Every structure is written in C-alpha cells, then in structure tokens.
C-alpha positions in Angstrom: -13.7 -24.1 -33.9 -11.0 -26.4 -35.0 -9.0 -25.7 -38.2 -6.7 -28.4 -39.6 -3.7 -26.9 -41.4 -2.2 -29.1 -44.2 1.4 -28.3 -45.0 4.6 -29.7 -46.5 8.0 -29.5 -44.9 10.5 -29.5 -47.7 13.8 -31.2 -47.0 16.7 -31.8 -49.4 15.5 -35.3 -50.0 11.9 -34.2 -50.7 8.7 -32.9 -49.0 6.9 -34.5 -46.1 3.2 -33.8 -45.7 2.0 -33.0 -42.2 -0.9 -31.4 -40.4 -1.4 -28.9 -37.6 -4.3 -27.9 -35.5 -5.5 -24.4 -34.6 -8.5 -23.2 -32.7 -10.1 -20.2 -34.3 -13.4 -18.2 -34.2 -16.1 -19.6 -36.5 -15.5 -18.6 -40.2 -12.0 -17.2 -39.5 -8.9 -18.3 -41.4 -5.5 -18.5 -39.7 -3.2 -15.4 -39.9 0.5 -15.2 -39.9 0.9 -15.0 -36.1 -1.3 -18.1 -35.5 0.6 -20.1 -38.1 4.0 -19.1 -36.8 2.9 -20.0 -33.3 1.5 -23.3 -34.4 4.8 -24.2 -36.1 6.7 -23.1 -33.0 4.6 -25.5 -30.9 5.6 -28.2 -33.4 9.3 -27.3 -33.0 9.6 -25.5 -36.4 11.1 -22.1 -35.8 10.0 -20.2 -38.9 9.3 -16.8 -40.4 6.9 -15.9 -43.2 8.8 -15.6 -46.5 6.1 -15.3 -49.1 2.7 -14.1 -47.9 0.8 -14.9 -51.2 2.1 -18.4 -51.6 2.2 -19.0 -47.8 5.8 -20.2 -47.7 7.7 -20.1 -44.4 11.5 -20.3 -44.1 13.4 -21.6 -41.1 15.0 -19.1 -38.8 18.0 -21.5 -38.4 19.1 -22.5 -42.0 19.9 -26.2 -42.4 16.9 -27.6 -40.4 14.8 -27.8 -43.6 14.4 -25.8 -46.7 10.8 -24.4 -46.3 7.3 -25.0 -45.2 4.4 -24.6 -47.7 0.8 -24.4 -46.6 -1.3 -26.6 -48.9 -4.7 -26.1 -47.4 -7.1 -25.6 -44.5 -9.9 -27.8 -43.3 -12.3 -26.1 -40.9 -15.1 -28.7 -41.3 -17.3 -26.5 -43.5 -18.6 -27.7 -46.8 -16.0 -26.9 -49.5 -18.0 -27.4 -52.6 -21.0 -25.5 -53.8 -23.5 -26.5 -56.5 -22.3 -25.1 -59.9 -25.5 -24.6 -61.8 -23.7 -23.9 -65.1 -21.7 -27.1 -64.8 -24.9 -29.1 -64.1 -26.6 -27.5 -67.1 -23.7 -28.4 -69.4 -23.5 -32.0 -68.1 -27.3 -32.3 -68.3 -27.2 -31.3 -72.0 -24.4 -33.8 -72.8 -26.1 -36.8 -71.1 -28.5 -38.8 -73.3 -32.1 -37.7 -72.8 -34.8 -40.2 -71.6 -37.1 -41.4 -74.2 -40.3 -39.4 -74.4 -42.7 -42.3 -74.9 -45.4 -42.9 -77.5 
C-alpha cells in the first residue's frame, strides 16, 4: 500500500515542506532503512540522527541542516470516535425542550 511521508527540509533560510512516497505492507509504518532509501532516491543523502524525533542529518554538511518527519498518510482513517468527548460536548449543548 502507498504511504505518503510528510517532512520538512530545514535550510538556513527556513524549512521547506515536502512529501515522499513509499510502498509498504498494509498496516506497516516506514522504518529507518525505508526512509533513508526514500531520501536517497530524492537526492538527499542522510543518516538518522534522532530516532525518537525522526530527525535526519545530511551526510555532506552544508547541503541543508536537517530533515524532520512531520507525519505519515497511509490512507487509513486517522480519527476515532471519542465517546468521552462526545458526552462532555453533549452535556454542554443546550437540551431540546421536552414539550408540554
């Protein structure tokens, strides 16, 4: 399945938002090797600097400062019903008149 990777390439004059495309098994998220290969295909030669924050640094300093992964889009529903939130909102909304 297709997975769109949203990321920012940070230059000295500011970040530039870009996207990349990966093909993964259903339900899988991209790993370090897939991301590095995707960036290499896009002519960004990088290494993983911070695994938790998903920050990549250039192998050749001076090309750019870093790349930050900002999100993934694999076409699956992102939001789920939050029953507690619905209950709170339902209690805050004015109730319908009960009639005579």
